[in-house]
C-alpha positions as CSV (number, residue, x, y, z in Angstrom):
1,M,35.0,1.6,5.3
2,E,35.5,1.1,1.5
3,T,34.2,4.0,-0.5
4,T,35.4,4.8,-4.1
5,A,35.4,8.0,-6.1
6,E,32.1,6.9,-7.6
7,N,30.7,6.9,-4.0
8,V,30.3,3.1,-3.8
9,L,30.2,1.4,-0.4
10,N,31.1,-2.3,-0.3
11,V,29.1,-3.4,2.7
12,T,30.6,-6.9,2.7
13,L,33.9,-5.5,3.9
14,L,32.3,-4.0,7.1
15,E,31.9,-5.6,10.4
16,P,28.2,-6.6,10.9
17,R,27.7,-4.2,13.8
18,M,29.0,-1.3,11.7
19,K,27.0,-1.9,8.5
20,H,23.9,0.1,9.1
21,P,25.6,2.9,11.1
22,T,28.1,3.3,8.3
23,I,25.4,3.3,5.6
24,F,23.4,5.9,7.5
25,A,26.4,8.1,8.0
26,R,27.2,8.0,4.3
27,F,23.5,8.6,3.5
28,D,23.4,11.7,5.8
29,E,26.4,13.2,3.9
30,L,24.5,13.2,0.6
31,N,23.3,16.5,-0.8
32,K,20.3,16.9,-3.1
33,G,21.0,15.4,-6.5
34,E,23.8,13.1,-5.1
35,H,23.7,9.3,-4.7
36,L,25.4,6.4,-2.9
37,I,25.7,3.0,-4.4
38,I,25.5,0.1,-2.0
39,L,27.3,-3.2,-2.9
40,N,26.2,-6.2,-1.0
41,D,26.1,-10.0,-1.2
42,H,22.3,-10.3,-0.5
43,D,19.2,-8.1,-1.0
44,P,19.4,-5.3,1.6
45,R,15.6,-4.7,1.5
46,P,15.4,-4.3,5.3
47,L,17.8,-1.3,5.0
48,Y,15.3,0.3,2.6
49,Y,12.5,0.1,5.2
50,Q,14.8,1.3,7.9
51,L,15.8,4.3,5.9
52,L,12.2,5.0,4.9
53,S,11.1,4.9,8.6
54,E,14.0,6.9,10.0
55,R,14.7,9.4,7.2
56,G,11.3,9.6,5.4
57,N,10.5,9.8,1.7
58,I,13.5,11.8,0.8
59,F,15.4,9.3,-1.4
60,T,14.9,6.9,-4.3
61,W,16.0,3.3,-4.3
62,E,17.1,1.7,-7.6
63,Y,18.4,-1.8,-8.2
64,L,21.3,-1.7,-10.6
65,E,22.0,-5.4,-10.0
66,A,19.8,-7.9,-8.2
67,G,21.7,-11.1,-7.5
68,P,22.2,-13.9,-7.5
69,E,25.8,-13.1,-6.2
70,W,25.8,-9.4,-5.9
71,W,23.3,-6.6,-5.3
72,R,24.0,-3.0,-6.3
73,I,21.6,-0.4,-5.2
74,R,21.7,3.3,-6.0
75,I,20.3,5.5,-3.3
76,T,19.7,9.0,-4.5
77,I,18.6,12.2,-2.8
78,P,16.3,13.8,-5.5
79,S,17.0,17.3,-6.7
80,T,14.5,20.0,-5.9
81,T,12.9,19.6,-9.4
82,E,11.7,16.1,-8.6
83,T,8.4,15.6,-6.8
84,N,8.3,14.0,-3.4
85,E,4.5,13.4,-3.6
86,T,3.7,9.8,-2.6
87,L,1.4,7.3,-4.4
88,G,-1.2,7.7,-1.6
89,E,-1.1,11.5,-1.9
90,L,-1.4,11.5,-5.7
91,A,-4.3,9.0,-5.5
92,A,-6.0,11.1,-2.9
93,Q,-5.8,14.1,-5.1
94,D,-7.2,12.3,-8.1
95,I,-8.5,8.7,-7.8
96,R,-8.1,8.3,-11.6
97,K,-4.3,8.1,-10.9
98,A,-4.9,4.9,-8.9
99,Q,-5.8,3.1,-12.2
100,V,-2.3,3.9,-13.5
101,F,-0.7,2.5,-10.3
102,R,-2.8,-0.6,-10.5
103,K,-1.9,-1.1,-14.2
104,Y,1.8,-1.2,-13.3
105,G,1.5,-3.1,-10.0
106,L,2.4,-0.2,-7.8
107,D,0.8,-0.4,-4.4
108,F,-0.9,2.9,-3.6
109,C,-2.6,1.5,-0.5
110,C,-0.3,-0.2,1.9
111,G,2.7,1.1,0.0
112,G,1.1,4.5,-0.4
113,K,3.9,6.3,1.5
114,K,6.4,5.8,-1.3
115,T,7.1,8.2,-4.1
116,V,6.5,7.2,-7.7
117,R,10.2,6.8,-8.4
118,Q,10.7,4.7,-5.3
119,A,7.8,2.4,-6.1
120,C,8.9,2.1,-9.8
121,A,12.5,1.2,-8.7
122,E,11.2,-1.6,-6.5
123,A,8.9,-2.9,-9.2
124,G,11.4,-2.6,-12.0
125,V,9.1,-0.2,-13.9
126,N,10.2,2.8,-16.0
127,P,9.2,5.9,-13.9
128,E,9.1,8.1,-17.0
129,V,6.3,6.0,-18.5
130,V,4.3,6.0,-15.3
131,E,4.7,9.8,-14.8
132,Q,3.6,10.4,-18.4
133,E,0.5,8.3,-17.9
134,L,-0.2,10.1,-14.6
135,R,-0.1,13.4,-16.5
136,N,-2.4,12.1,-19.2
137,T,-5.1,11.3,-16.6
138,E,-5.4,15.0,-15.9
139,S,-6.6,15.6,-19.5
140,I,-9.2,12.9,-19.5
141,T,-12.7,14.2,-20.0
142,G,-15.9,12.6,-19.0
143,S,-17.5,11.8,-15.6
144,R,-15.9,13.5,-12.7
145,P,-14.5,11.0,-10.1
146,L,-16.1,11.1,-6.6
147,P,-14.4,13.9,-4.6
148,Y,-13.3,11.7,-1.7
149,N,-10.7,14.2,-0.6
150,E,-13.3,16.8,-0.1
151,W,-15.5,14.8,2.2
152,S,-15.5,15.2,6.0
153,P,-14.1,12.3,8.0
154,D,-17.5,11.4,9.5
155,F,-19.1,11.3,6.0
156,L,-16.1,9.3,4.6
157,A,-16.4,6.7,7.4
158,D,-20.1,6.2,6.7
159,Y,-19.3,5.9,3.0
160,I,-16.7,3.2,3.6
161,V,-19.1,1.2,5.8
162,N,-22.1,1.5,3.5
163,T,-20.2,0.9,0.3
164,H,-17.1,-1.1,0.9
165,H,-17.9,-3.0,4.1
166,S,-21.3,-3.9,2.6
167,Y,-19.7,-5.0,-0.6
168,V,-17.4,-7.4,1.3
169,R,-20.3,-8.9,3.4
170,K,-22.5,-9.3,0.4
171,N,-20.0,-10.8,-2.0
172,Y,-17.5,-12.7,0.0
173,P,-19.8,-15.7,0.8
174,D,-20.1,-16.4,-3.0
175,I,-16.3,-16.0,-3.5
176,R,-15.6,-18.5,-0.7
177,M,-18.1,-20.9,-2.1
178,Y,-16.7,-20.8,-5.6
179,A,-13.1,-20.9,-4.4
180,D,-13.9,-24.1,-2.6
181,K,-15.9,-25.6,-5.5
182,V,-13.3,-24.8,-8.2
183,M,-10.5,-26.1,-6.0
184,R,-12.3,-29.4,-5.5
185,V,-13.0,-29.8,-9.2
186,H,-9.8,-28.5,-10.8
187,G,-7.3,-28.6,-8.0
188,G,-5.8,-31.8,-9.2
189,R,-4.7,-30.2,-12.5
190,H,-4.2,-26.8,-11.1
191,P,-2.7,-27.1,-7.6
192,E,-2.4,-23.3,-7.3
193,L,-6.1,-23.2,-6.7
194,V,-5.4,-24.8,-3.2
195,E,-3.3,-21.7,-2.4
196,V,-6.0,-19.4,-3.8
197,H,-8.6,-21.0,-1.6
198,L,-6.4,-20.7,1.5
199,L,-5.8,-17.0,0.8
200,V,-9.5,-16.3,0.2
201,E,-10.2,-17.9,3.6
202,E,-7.4,-15.9,5.3
203,N,-8.7,-12.6,3.9
204,Y,-12.3,-13.5,5.0
205,T,-11.2,-14.1,8.6
206,E,-9.1,-10.9,8.6
207,L,-11.7,-8.7,7.0
208,M,-14.6,-9.8,9.2
209,S,-12.7,-9.0,12.4
210,H,-11.2,-5.8,10.9
211,M,-14.5,-4.3,9.8
212,E,-16.1,-5.1,13.2
213,K,-13.3,-3.2,15.0
214,E,-13.7,-0.2,12.7
215,E,-17.4,-0.1,13.1
216,Q,-17.5,-0.6,16.8
217,I,-14.4,1.3,18.0
218,L,-12.4,3.4,15.5
219,F,-15.1,4.9,13.3
220,P,-17.3,6.0,16.2
221,Y,-14.3,7.8,17.7
222,I,-13.5,9.5,14.4
223,K,-17.1,10.7,14.2
224,H,-16.8,11.9,17.8
225,I,-13.6,14.0,17.3
226,T,-15.1,15.4,14.1
227,A,-18.1,16.6,16.1
228,V,-15.8,18.0,18.7
229,K,-13.9,19.9,16.0
230,N,-17.2,21.3,14.7
231,G,-18.2,22.4,18.2
232,T,-21.2,20.0,18.5
233,A,-19.7,17.7,21.1
234,T,-17.5,17.7,24.2
235,Y,-14.3,15.7,23.9
236,Q,-14.2,12.4,25.8
237,A,-10.9,10.5,25.8
238,P,-11.0,7.0,24.4
239,H,-10.0,3.8,26.3
240,F,-7.3,3.1,23.7
241,G,-5.2,6.3,24.4
242,E,-4.7,8.0,21.1
243,V,-6.2,7.3,17.7
244,K,-2.8,6.4,16.3
245,N,-3.0,3.1,18.3
246,P,-6.1,1.6,16.6
247,I,-5.0,3.1,13.3
248,A,-1.7,1.2,13.5
249,M,-3.7,-2.0,14.1
250,M,-5.9,-1.3,11.1
251,E,-3.0,-0.5,8.8
252,H,-1.4,-3.8,9.9
253,D,-4.6,-5.6,8.9
254,H,-4.5,-3.8,5.6
255,E,-1.0,-4.9,4.9
256,A,-1.9,-8.6,5.6
257,V,-5.0,-8.3,3.3
258,G,-2.9,-6.5,0.6
259,N,-0.2,-9.2,0.7
260,N,-2.8,-11.9,0.2
261,L,-4.3,-10.0,-2.7
262,H,-0.9,-9.8,-4.3
263,A,-0.4,-13.5,-3.8
264,I,-3.8,-14.3,-5.3
265,R,-3.0,-12.3,-8.4
266,K,0.4,-14.1,-8.6
267,Y,-1.2,-17.6,-8.3
268,T,-3.9,-16.8,-10.9
269,N,-1.4,-15.2,-13.3
270,G,-3.2,-12.0,-13.2
271,F,-6.6,-13.7,-13.3
272,T,-5.8,-15.4,-16.6
273,L,-8.0,-18.4,-17.2
274,P,-6.5,-21.8,-18.3
275,E,-7.8,-23.5,-21.4
276,D,-9.8,-26.1,-19.4
277,A,-11.6,-23.4,-17.3
278,C,-15.3,-24.0,-16.8
279,A,-18.0,-21.4,-16.2
280,S,-17.5,-21.6,-12.4
281,Y,-13.7,-21.1,-12.9
282,S,-14.4,-18.0,-15.0
283,L,-16.9,-16.6,-12.5
284,L,-14.5,-17.1,-9.6
285,F,-11.7,-15.2,-11.4
286,R,-14.1,-12.3,-12.3
287,M,-15.3,-12.1,-8.7
288,L,-11.7,-12.2,-7.4
289,E,-10.6,-9.4,-9.7
290,E,-13.6,-7.3,-8.8
291,M,-13.0,-7.9,-5.1
292,E,-9.3,-6.9,-5.5
293,E,-10.4,-3.6,-7.1
294,D,-12.9,-2.8,-4.4
295,L,-10.5,-3.7,-1.6
296,L,-7.7,-1.6,-3.0
297,L,-10.0,1.5,-3.1
298,H,-11.3,0.6,0.3
299,I,-7.8,0.5,1.8
300,H,-6.7,3.6,0.0
301,L,-9.6,5.6,1.4
302,E,-8.7,4.6,4.9
303,N,-4.8,4.7,4.8
304,N,-4.4,7.8,2.6
305,L,-7.5,9.9,3.5
306,L,-9.5,8.9,6.6
307,F,-6.6,8.0,8.9
308,P,-4.4,11.1,8.2
309,Q,-7.5,13.3,8.8
310,A,-8.3,11.6,12.1
311,L,-4.7,12.0,13.3
312,E,-4.7,15.7,12.4
313,I,-8.1,16.4,14.0
314,E,-7.1,14.7,17.3
315,K,-3.8,16.6,17.3
316,S,-5.7,20.0,16.9
317,I,-8.1,19.0,19.7
318,Q,-5.3,18.2,22.1
319,K,-3.7,21.5,21.4
320,S,-6.8,23.5,22.1
Protein backbone atom coordinates (compact mmCIF):
# COMPACT_ATOMS: atom_id res chain seq x y z
CA MET A 1 0.00 0.00 0.00
CA GLU A 2 1.34 3.41 -1.01
CA THR A 3 0.18 6.25 1.27
CA THR A 4 2.10 9.52 1.59
CA ALA A 5 2.13 12.12 4.37
CA GLU A 6 -0.61 13.98 2.50
CA ASN A 7 -2.77 10.86 2.82
CA VAL A 8 -2.70 10.00 -0.88
CA LEU A 9 -3.38 6.43 -1.92
CA ASN A 10 -2.05 5.38 -5.35
CA VAL A 11 -4.52 2.66 -6.26
CA THR A 12 -2.61 1.65 -9.40
CA LEU A 13 0.12 0.10 -7.24
CA LEU A 14 -2.28 -2.28 -5.55
CA GLU A 15 -3.25 -5.78 -6.63
CA PRO A 16 -6.75 -5.71 -8.18
CA ARG A 17 -8.24 -7.87 -5.43
CA MET A 18 -6.84 -5.53 -2.76
CA LYS A 19 -7.96 -2.19 -4.22
CA HIS A 20 -11.42 -1.77 -2.72
CA PRO A 21 -10.60 -3.45 0.64
CA THR A 22 -7.58 -1.16 1.04
CA ILE A 23 -9.55 1.95 0.14
CA PHE A 24 -12.32 1.02 2.57
CA ALA A 25 -9.77 0.37 5.31
CA ARG A 26 -8.18 3.79 4.75
CA PHE A 27 -11.62 5.41 4.61
CA ASP A 28 -12.64 3.84 7.93
CA GLU A 29 -9.55 5.34 9.59
CA LEU A 30 -10.61 8.90 8.73
CA ASN A 31 -11.88 11.17 11.48
CA LYS A 32 -14.27 14.08 11.01
CA GLY A 33 -12.65 16.85 9.02
CA GLU A 34 -10.01 14.51 7.52
CA HIS A 35 -9.66 13.39 3.91
CA LEU A 36 -8.11 10.72 1.71
CA ILE A 37 -6.95 11.40 -1.85
CA ILE A 38 -7.32 8.53 -4.30
CA LEU A 39 -4.96 8.43 -7.30
CA ASN A 40 -6.10 6.17 -10.15
CA ASP A 41 -5.67 5.68 -13.90
CA HIS A 42 -9.42 5.64 -14.60
CA ASP A 43 -12.58 7.17 -13.16
CA PRO A 44 -13.34 5.26 -9.92
CA ARG A 45 -17.04 6.17 -10.00
CA PRO A 46 -18.15 2.61 -9.01
CA LEU A 47 -16.21 3.12 -5.79
CA TYR A 48 -18.31 6.20 -5.02
CA TYR A 49 -21.55 4.23 -5.27
CA GLN A 50 -20.13 1.38 -3.21
CA LEU A 51 -19.02 3.78 -0.47
CA LEU A 52 -22.40 5.51 -0.56
CA SER A 53 -24.21 2.18 -0.30
CA GLU A 54 -22.08 0.65 2.45
CA ARG A 55 -21.07 3.71 4.50
CA GLY A 56 -23.93 6.12 3.77
CA ASN A 57 -23.95 9.88 3.18
CA ILE A 58 -21.07 10.62 5.55
CA PHE A 59 -18.48 11.84 3.04
CA THR A 60 -17.91 14.27 0.18
CA TRP A 61 -16.41 13.26 -3.16
CA GLU A 62 -14.42 15.89 -5.06
CA TYR A 63 -12.60 15.51 -8.37
CA LEU A 64 -9.22 17.26 -8.16
CA GLU A 65 -8.18 15.84 -11.54
CA ALA A 66 -10.43 14.02 -14.02
CA GLY A 67 -8.32 12.37 -16.73
CA PRO A 68 -7.47 11.62 -19.38
CA GLU A 69 -4.44 9.92 -17.80
CA TRP A 70 -4.94 10.37 -14.07
CA TRP A 71 -7.88 10.79 -11.74
CA ARG A 72 -7.39 12.36 -8.30
CA ILE A 73 -10.38 12.30 -5.96
CA ARG A 74 -10.52 13.80 -2.49
CA ILE A 75 -12.81 11.88 -0.13
CA THR A 76 -13.59 13.91 2.98
CA ILE A 77 -15.45 13.15 6.19
CA PRO A 78 -17.20 16.49 6.88
CA SER A 79 -16.74 18.20 10.20
CA THR A 80 -19.71 18.51 12.54
CA THR A 81 -20.34 22.07 11.30
CA GLU A 82 -21.29 20.83 7.84
CA THR A 83 -24.82 19.66 7.09
CA ASN A 84 -25.49 16.10 6.03
CA GLU A 85 -28.99 16.86 4.78
CA THR A 86 -29.57 15.36 1.35
CA LEU A 87 -31.00 17.03 -1.73
CA GLY A 88 -34.18 15.01 -1.32
CA GLU A 89 -34.57 16.01 2.33
CA LEU A 90 -34.02 19.69 1.55
CA ALA A 91 -36.53 19.61 -1.32
CA ALA A 92 -39.01 17.78 0.90
CA GLN A 93 -38.74 20.52 3.52
CA ASP A 94 -39.17 23.34 0.98
CA ILE A 95 -39.98 22.55 -2.64
CA ARG A 96 -38.66 25.98 -3.68
CA LYS A 97 -35.16 24.61 -3.12
CA ALA A 98 -35.80 22.16 -5.96
CA GLN A 99 -35.65 25.06 -8.42
CA VAL A 100 -32.10 25.80 -7.27
CA PHE A 101 -31.11 22.18 -7.76
CA ARG A 102 -32.70 22.14 -11.21
CA LYS A 103 -30.90 25.37 -12.16
CA TYR A 104 -27.50 23.79 -11.48
CA GLY A 105 -28.35 20.35 -12.86
CA LEU A 106 -28.36 18.65 -9.44
CA ASP A 107 -30.59 15.59 -9.36
CA PHE A 108 -32.84 15.88 -6.31
CA CYS A 109 -35.05 12.96 -7.42
CA CYS A 110 -33.14 9.81 -8.30
CA GLY A 111 -29.97 11.35 -6.84
CA GLY A 112 -31.81 12.75 -3.84
CA LYS A 113 -29.80 10.75 -1.29
CA LYS A 114 -26.66 12.81 -1.88
CA THR A 115 -25.67 15.86 0.15
CA VAL A 116 -25.38 19.23 -1.56
CA ARG A 117 -21.60 19.08 -1.50
CA GLN A 118 -21.51 15.55 -2.86
CA ALA A 119 -23.82 16.47 -5.73
CA CYS A 120 -21.90 19.68 -6.47
CA ALA A 121 -18.59 17.82 -6.51
CA GLU A 122 -19.93 15.35 -9.06
CA ALA A 123 -21.43 18.11 -11.24
CA GLY A 124 -18.41 20.43 -11.00
CA VAL A 125 -20.50 23.17 -9.36
CA ASN A 126 -19.33 25.55 -6.63
CA PRO A 127 -21.17 24.39 -3.48
CA GLU A 128 -20.86 27.81 -1.82
CA VAL A 129 -22.90 29.39 -4.61
CA VAL A 130 -25.58 26.72 -4.39
CA GLU A 131 -25.77 26.89 -0.60
CA GLN A 132 -26.17 30.68 -0.74
CA GLU A 133 -29.02 30.40 -3.24
CA LEU A 134 -30.67 27.76 -1.05
CA ARG A 135 -30.53 30.18 1.89
CA ASN A 136 -31.99 32.92 -0.30
CA THR A 137 -35.07 30.83 -1.08
CA GLU A 138 -36.04 30.97 2.59
CA SER A 139 -36.48 34.75 2.39
CA ILE A 140 -38.64 34.72 -0.75
CA THR A 141 -42.06 36.21 -0.11
CA GLY A 142 -45.19 35.48 -2.06
CA SER A 143 -47.37 32.44 -2.51
CA ARG A 144 -46.66 29.61 -0.11
CA PRO A 145 -45.62 26.37 -1.85
CA LEU A 146 -47.87 23.38 -1.44
CA PRO A 147 -47.12 21.67 1.91
CA TYR A 148 -46.38 18.26 0.41
CA ASN A 149 -44.42 17.15 3.48
CA GLU A 150 -47.46 17.77 5.71
CA TRP A 151 -49.80 15.50 3.73
CA SER A 152 -50.66 11.98 4.82
CA PRO A 153 -49.41 9.17 2.55
CA ASP A 154 -52.89 8.24 1.32
CA PHE A 155 -53.65 11.85 0.38
CA LEU A 156 -50.25 12.25 -1.29
CA ALA A 157 -50.76 9.06 -3.33
CA ASP A 158 -54.11 10.34 -4.59
CA TYR A 159 -52.55 13.71 -5.41
CA ILE A 160 -49.78 12.05 -7.46
CA VAL A 161 -52.33 10.04 -9.45
CA ASN A 162 -54.77 12.89 -10.01
CA THR A 163 -52.10 15.47 -10.82
CA HIS A 164 -48.96 13.85 -12.20
CA HIS A 165 -50.27 10.57 -13.62
CA SER A 166 -53.10 12.50 -15.26
CA TYR A 167 -50.63 15.01 -16.67
CA VAL A 168 -48.59 12.27 -18.32
CA ARG A 169 -51.63 10.56 -19.82
CA LYS A 170 -53.05 13.84 -21.11
CA ASN A 171 -49.88 15.34 -22.58
CA TYR A 172 -47.68 12.46 -23.66
CA PRO A 173 -49.67 11.60 -26.83
CA ASP A 174 -49.00 15.11 -28.19
CA ILE A 175 -45.32 14.93 -27.23
CA ARG A 176 -44.96 11.61 -29.06
CA MET A 177 -46.74 13.00 -32.13
CA TYR A 178 -44.59 16.13 -32.34
CA ALA A 179 -41.36 14.26 -31.58
CA ASP A 180 -42.09 12.01 -34.55
CA LYS A 181 -43.20 14.89 -36.80
CA VAL A 182 -40.22 17.14 -36.04
CA MET A 183 -37.81 14.22 -36.46
CA ARG A 184 -39.21 13.39 -39.91
CA VAL A 185 -39.07 17.02 -41.08
CA HIS A 186 -35.82 18.19 -39.48
CA GLY A 187 -33.97 14.96 -38.69
CA GLY A 188 -31.80 15.18 -41.79
CA ARG A 189 -30.23 18.45 -40.63
CA HIS A 190 -30.52 17.66 -36.92
CA PRO A 191 -29.80 13.95 -36.38
CA GLU A 192 -30.04 14.44 -32.61
CA LEU A 193 -33.83 14.53 -33.10
CA VAL A 194 -33.72 10.81 -33.88
CA GLU A 195 -32.29 10.19 -30.41
CA VAL A 196 -34.84 12.51 -28.82
CA HIS A 197 -37.66 10.60 -30.52
CA LEU A 198 -36.30 7.26 -29.28
CA LEU A 199 -35.97 8.58 -25.73
CA VAL A 200 -39.50 9.97 -25.79
CA GLU A 201 -40.80 6.55 -26.84
CA GLU A 202 -38.74 4.76 -24.18
CA ASN A 203 -40.09 7.01 -21.45
CA TYR A 204 -43.64 6.56 -22.69
CA THR A 205 -43.38 2.76 -22.46
CA GLU A 206 -41.70 2.97 -19.06
CA LEU A 207 -44.18 5.44 -17.60
CA MET A 208 -47.33 3.67 -18.77
CA SER A 209 -46.26 0.41 -17.12
CA HIS A 210 -44.92 2.22 -14.07
CA MET A 211 -48.09 4.18 -13.35
CA GLU A 212 -50.25 1.10 -13.79
CA LYS A 213 -48.20 -0.82 -11.20
CA GLU A 214 -48.44 2.06 -8.76
CA GLU A 215 -52.17 2.51 -9.17
CA GLN A 216 -53.02 -1.20 -9.05
CA ILE A 217 -50.51 -2.52 -6.49
CA LEU A 218 -48.30 -0.09 -4.55
CA PHE A 219 -50.59 2.86 -3.86
CA PRO A 220 -53.55 0.72 -2.68
CA TYR A 221 -51.21 -0.98 -0.22
CA ILE A 222 -49.89 2.38 1.01
CA LYS A 223 -53.48 3.50 1.58
CA HIS A 224 -54.17 0.22 3.39
CA ILE A 225 -51.27 0.53 5.85
CA THR A 226 -52.15 4.19 6.43
CA ALA A 227 -55.66 3.09 7.39
CA VAL A 228 -54.19 0.40 9.65
CA LYS A 229 -52.03 3.01 11.35
CA ASN A 230 -55.08 5.22 11.85
CA GLY A 231 -57.01 2.31 13.38
CA THR A 232 -59.63 2.08 10.63
CA ALA A 233 -58.51 -1.21 9.05
CA THR A 234 -57.03 -4.58 9.99
CA TYR A 235 -53.64 -5.34 8.49
CA GLN A 236 -53.51 -7.82 5.61
CA ALA A 237 -50.09 -8.92 4.37
CA PRO A 238 -49.47 -8.23 0.67
CA HIS A 239 -48.43 -10.86 -1.87
CA PHE A 240 -45.16 -9.03 -2.54
CA GLY A 241 -43.78 -9.52 0.98
CA GLU A 242 -42.75 -6.07 2.20
CA VAL A 243 -43.31 -2.63 0.72
CA LYS A 244 -39.58 -2.21 0.11
CA ASN A 245 -39.86 -4.69 -2.78
CA PRO A 246 -42.27 -2.75 -5.05
CA ILE A 247 -40.62 0.51 -3.93
CA ALA A 248 -37.27 -0.77 -5.21
CA MET A 249 -38.90 -1.55 -8.56
CA MET A 250 -40.48 1.91 -8.75
CA GLU A 251 -37.19 3.61 -7.88
CA HIS A 252 -35.49 1.59 -10.62
CA ASP A 253 -38.12 2.84 -13.08
CA HIS A 254 -37.56 6.39 -11.85
CA GLU A 255 -33.84 6.09 -12.48
CA ALA A 256 -34.43 4.93 -16.05
CA VAL A 257 -36.85 7.78 -16.74
CA GLY A 258 -34.52 10.28 -15.07
CA ASN A 259 -31.56 9.15 -17.17
CA ASN A 260 -33.64 9.59 -20.31
CA LEU A 261 -34.70 13.09 -19.22
CA HIS A 262 -31.05 13.98 -18.73
CA ALA A 263 -30.21 12.62 -22.18
CA ILE A 264 -33.06 14.58 -23.81
CA ARG A 265 -31.80 17.79 -22.19
CA LYS A 266 -28.30 17.00 -23.47
CA TYR A 267 -29.41 16.28 -27.05
CA THR A 268 -31.55 19.43 -27.16
CA ASN A 269 -28.77 21.57 -25.65
CA GLY A 270 -31.02 22.52 -22.76
CA PHE A 271 -34.04 22.92 -25.07
CA THR A 272 -32.25 25.57 -27.13
CA LEU A 273 -33.89 26.01 -30.54
CA PRO A 274 -31.75 26.05 -33.73
CA GLU A 275 -32.11 28.94 -36.15
CA ASP A 276 -34.19 26.91 -38.61
CA ALA A 277 -36.72 25.78 -36.01
CA CYS A 278 -40.33 25.88 -37.13
CA ALA A 279 -43.42 26.35 -34.95
CA SER A 280 -43.74 22.59 -34.37
CA TYR A 281 -40.07 22.41 -33.36
CA SER A 282 -40.63 25.22 -30.85
CA LEU A 283 -43.78 23.61 -29.48
CA LEU A 284 -42.04 20.25 -29.03
CA PHE A 285 -39.23 21.80 -26.99
CA ARG A 286 -41.69 23.70 -24.79
CA MET A 287 -43.65 20.50 -24.14
CA LEU A 288 -40.47 18.53 -23.40
CA GLU A 289 -39.26 21.12 -20.92
CA GLU A 290 -42.65 21.27 -19.21
CA MET A 291 -42.78 17.48 -19.10
CA GLU A 292 -39.32 17.38 -17.53
CA GLU A 293 -40.38 19.79 -14.80
CA ASP A 294 -43.51 17.78 -14.04
CA LEU A 295 -41.70 14.44 -13.96
CA LEU A 296 -38.94 15.73 -11.68
CA LEU A 297 -41.53 16.87 -9.15
CA HIS A 298 -43.48 13.63 -9.65
CA ILE A 299 -40.41 11.49 -8.91
CA HIS A 300 -39.39 13.71 -5.99
CA LEU A 301 -42.76 13.33 -4.29
CA GLU A 302 -42.48 9.56 -4.50
CA ASN A 303 -38.77 8.96 -3.81
CA ASN A 304 -38.31 11.56 -1.08
CA LEU A 305 -41.72 11.76 0.57
CA LEU A 306 -44.20 8.98 -0.16
CA PHE A 307 -41.87 5.98 -0.20
CA PRO A 308 -39.98 6.83 3.04
CA GLN A 309 -43.31 7.39 4.81
CA ALA A 310 -44.62 4.03 3.58
CA LEU A 311 -41.50 2.23 4.79
CA GLU A 312 -41.80 3.84 8.21
CA ILE A 313 -45.52 3.08 8.57
CA GLU A 314 -45.08 -0.58 7.63
CA LYS A 315 -42.17 -0.86 10.08
CA SER A 316 -44.29 0.58 12.91
CA ILE A 317 -47.16 -1.81 12.09
CA GLN A 318 -44.88 -4.83 12.13
CA LYS A 319 -43.55 -3.84 15.55
CA SER A 320 -46.99 -3.48 17.07
